[in-house]
C-alpha positions as CSV (number, residue, x, y, z in Angstrom):
1,X,108.8,78.0,139.2
2,X,107.8,81.2,136.8
3,X,103.8,81.4,135.8
4,X,103.8,82.6,132.2
5,X,102.6,86.2,133.5
6,X,105.9,86.4,135.0
7,X,107.0,85.6,131.7
8,X,105.2,88.2,129.8
9,X,106.6,91.1,132.2
10,X,109.0,93.6,131.2
11,X,113.0,93.9,132.1
12,X,114.0,95.2,135.1
13,X,116.1,97.0,132.7
14,X,113.0,98.4,130.7
15,X,113.0,101.8,132.5
16,X,109.9,101.5,134.3
17,X,107.5,101.2,131.0
18,X,105.4,99.7,132.5
19,X,104.4,95.6,131.1
20,X,105.6,94.6,127.9
21,X,103.1,93.4,124.8
22,X,102.1,89.9,125.6
23,X,104.1,86.9,124.2
24,X,102.8,86.0,120.4
25,X,100.9,82.8,121.2
26,X,99.3,80.4,118.5
27,X,99.3,81.0,114.7
28,X,100.7,84.6,115.5
29,X,103.4,82.9,117.5
30,X,104.5,80.8,113.9
31,X,107.4,81.5,112.0
32,X,106.2,82.1,108.7
33,X,107.3,79.0,106.5
34,X,104.8,77.4,108.7
35,X,102.1,79.9,109.1
36,X,102.3,79.3,105.2
37,X,102.3,75.4,105.3
38,X,98.7,75.4,107.4
39,X,97.0,78.1,105.6
40,X,98.2,76.0,102.6
41,X,96.2,72.8,103.5
42,X,93.2,74.8,104.6
43,X,93.3,76.2,100.9
44,X,93.4,72.7,99.8
45,X,91.3,71.3,102.0
46,X,88.4,73.7,100.9
47,X,88.5,72.4,97.7
48,X,88.5,69.0,98.0
49,X,85.7,69.8,99.9
50,X,84.4,72.0,97.2
51,X,83.8,75.1,99.2
52,X,86.5,77.4,98.0
53,X,86.0,79.8,96.3
54,X,87.2,80.0,92.0
55,X,87.0,82.6,89.2
56,X,85.4,82.0,86.3
57,X,86.7,83.8,83.3
58,X,83.6,86.4,83.6
59,X,84.4,87.4,87.3
60,X,87.6,88.3,86.9
61,X,87.5,90.3,84.3
62,X,84.4,93.1,86.0
63,X,87.6,92.8,89.1
64,X,89.8,93.8,86.8
65,X,87.6,96.6,85.0
66,X,86.8,97.9,88.6
67,X,90.1,97.9,89.9
68,X,91.6,99.7,86.2
69,X,88.5,102.3,86.9
70,X,90.0,103.4,90.4
71,X,92.7,102.9,89.2
72,X,93.0,105.3,86.5
73,X,91.0,108.3,88.6
74,X,94.0,109.6,89.9
75,X,95.3,111.4,86.5
76,X,98.7,112.0,88.6
77,X,99.2,108.8,88.6
78,X,98.6,107.7,85.1
79,X,100.6,110.5,83.9
80,X,103.6,109.3,86.3
81,X,103.3,105.2,84.3
82,X,102.5,107.1,80.8
83,X,105.8,109.0,81.5
84,X,107.9,106.1,82.6
85,X,106.6,103.8,79.9
86,X,107.9,106.8,77.4
87,X,111.1,106.6,79.5
88,X,111.3,102.8,78.4
89,X,110.5,102.6,74.8
90,X,113.5,105.2,74.1
91,X,115.8,103.7,76.1
92,X,114.9,101.0,74.1
93,X,115.2,102.2,70.9
94,X,118.3,103.9,71.6
95,X,119.7,100.5,72.4
96,X,118.3,99.0,69.6
97,X,119.6,101.6,67.6
98,X,123.6,101.6,69.1
99,X,123.8,97.6,69.1
100,X,122.7,98.1,65.2
101,X,125.8,100.8,65.3
102,X,123.7,102.9,63.5
103,X,124.4,107.3,64.8
104,X,121.3,109.0,65.7
105,X,123.1,112.3,66.4
106,X,123.4,113.1,62.3
107,X,126.9,113.8,63.2
108,X,130.0,112.1,60.9
109,X,131.1,108.8,62.1
110,X,134.9,108.3,63.0
């Protein structure tokens, strides 16, 4: 019977690279759905016990403001956001004009 240590060793055709990584154990070995279910139960228990942290509106406002300040320091990023917004608005206006049947080019309609 093979021991758990023998099961973790690299296969013979690994090219002599040494041992493979140890097998995942416990929480890490579970699939993502199982992990989420267990984590959800922990969060529910914390709320029932009264120890879970809940944002009030003022705390949430401060957190959002702080994040916005950090993002707005990156001028290139802010320029990209503005450019994308302008492009989106322009394409929406063009689509609305096309839906109305208007010709914004100033040419004669056929």
